[in-house]
N, C-alpha and C positions, 0 to 999 in steps of 0.2 A: 782354560785360557783360549784355546782355539775357537770354542763356541762363542766366547765373548767377542773375540776379534771379528768373527763372521757377522756379528750383529752391528759392530761399529763400521767395518769395511765391507761394503756390498760386493757380492761376487760379480766378476766380469762375465756377463752373459753373451757378449758379442761373438764369442767363439763359435756358438752354434750357427750364427749367420755366416761366419767365415767358412765353416765346414760345408754349409749349403752351397756356397760359391765354388768351393773346391770340387765337390761332387758333381755339380751341374757342368763344370768345365770338363771333367773327364768323360762325362756322358756326351757332351758336344764333340769331343775328340773321337769317341767310338762311333758316333753317328757319321762323322766326316769320313772315317775309315770305311764304313759300309758303303757310303756314296762313292768313294774312290774306287773300290773294288767292283762295284756294280756298273759304274760308268767311267771306264778307264780312258778318259779324254782330258785334255788340259791337265795332265798329270802333275807337272811342276807346280801349277797354281793350287791344285787340291792338296798336294803334300805340304805346301807352304802354309795353307790354312791350319793344318794339323800342327805344324811347327809353331805357329803363332799361339795356338792354344796351349802348347807345351810350355812356351815362355810365360804365358799368363799364369799357368799353374805354378811355375817356379816363383813368380812374383807373389802370388797368393800365399804360398807356403812360407816364403820369407817374411811376409807381413804377419803371418800367424806366429812364427817363432819370435819376432820382435815384440808382438803383443804379449806373448807368454813371458818373456823376460821382464816386461814392465808391469805384470799383474801379480798382486800379492795373493789374492784368493781366487781360485779357478773353480768353474762349475763341476768339472770332473778332474781326476788326478792329472797332475802336470805331465807325468810320463805318458799317460794315455793320449793327451792332446798332441804331444810331440810324435808319438808313434802313429796315431791315426792320420795325422796330416801327412806324414812321410809316406805311409802306405798308400794313401789316396794318390799322392803325387807319382808314385811308382807306376801306377796303372797307365797314366798318360805318357810317361817316359817310354814305356814299352810300346805303346800304340804308335808314338812318333818314330821309334826305332824301326818298327815294321814298315811304316810308310816310307821312311827315308831309304830303306833298302830297295824298294821298288825303283827308285831313281838311280841309286848307286850301282845296282846290278843290271841296269839297262833292261828291265823287264818290258817286254813288248805286248804280252797278253796275259790275262789272269787265268790261272788254272781253275777248272770247275770245282766248286765246293769251298774254295778259300773264302769267298764272300760269306758263306754260311757260318764259318768260324768267327768272322768279324761280327756277325749278327748275334752270336752267343755272347761275345764280349759286350756288345751294346745292351743286351738284355740284362747282363750282370751289372753294368754301370747304372742302368735304370733302377735296379733293385737297391743299389748303394744310395742313389739319390733319395729314394723312398725311405730307406732306413735312417739316413742322416736327418731327414725332415722331422722324424719322431725321436731323434736322439735325446732331446731335452726331456721329454715326458716318458720316453722309452716304451711307448704303447705299440704293441705288435712288431717291435723291432726285430725280435727273434724270427718271426715269420719270414721277413725279408732276408735275413742271414741264412736261413735254411734253404731258401730258393737260390741264393748265390752258391751255396755248396752243391746244389743239384746241377746248376749251370756249369760249375767247374768240372764236375764229372762228365757232363755232356761235351764240354770243350775238349777234355782229355780223350774221350772216345772218338770224337770227330777228328782230332789231330792225328791220332794213330791211324785212322782209316785213310786220311788224306796222304799221309806219308807212305803207307802201304801201296796206295794207288799210284803214287809218284814213282815208286820203284818198279811197279808193274808196267807202267805205260811209257815212262821217259827213258830214252836210250842215251841221251847226252849227259855225261857225268857232271858237267858244269851246271846244267839246268837243275839236276838233282840236288847239288850242293846249295844252289841259290834258294830253291823253293823249300827245301827241308828247313833251312834256317828261318825263312820268312814265316813258315807255318809254326815253327817252334817258338818264335818270338811272340806271335799272336797268342799262342796257347799260354805262354808265360804271363802275358798281360791278364788273361783270365785267372790264372793262379793268383796274381796280385790282388784281384777282386776278392778272392777267398781270404787273403791275408787281412784285408780291410774288415771283412765280416767277422773274422776271429777277434780282432781288437774290439769291435763293438759288442760282441758277445761277452768279452772280458769286462767291459765297462758295466754292462747290465748285471753280471754276476757280482761284481764288487759293490754295486748299489743295492743288492738284495732284490733286484727286480725279476 
């Protein structure tokens, strides 16, 4: 019966385009974060740009969920669509959280190396964009997922080094608390990229790819 239904009712393929939009949006957010940390001027304006991208991501995710509710036959498992869109959205939520803390904590200057952590995040989001683009055909998708895993390890290593450096160099306990949290939030954003890769790997395994 399911096979007959799939012939009568075509699969809704627009989900792949929606995933592309979600992925490109988190990549734009990561690029904006790098720019903010490398050129720490007009901070409120730059942080607001990231906030607007986060709002856009929320709207895209909501549209995805609405489409999912209205679609009978989906191109991949319904739960995978739900989880993948949610995990992608998490990346930008954390990017926005890190950017917002720069304003909330009245940060005056960026510590050395923190921009490098944001660059690792942006490299990971770029890999997600590349993976999502081939999600429909699933060609070479695992190569991109493997690179995300490597970047997550790099982000973890760099985060530990930055926190160690922070404790070595900073004498003000308030500054230590502020920067430790900002670094950890950025590192968690990279972790969320790995969560996205894990979901896509699961999709490939389920399809026998």
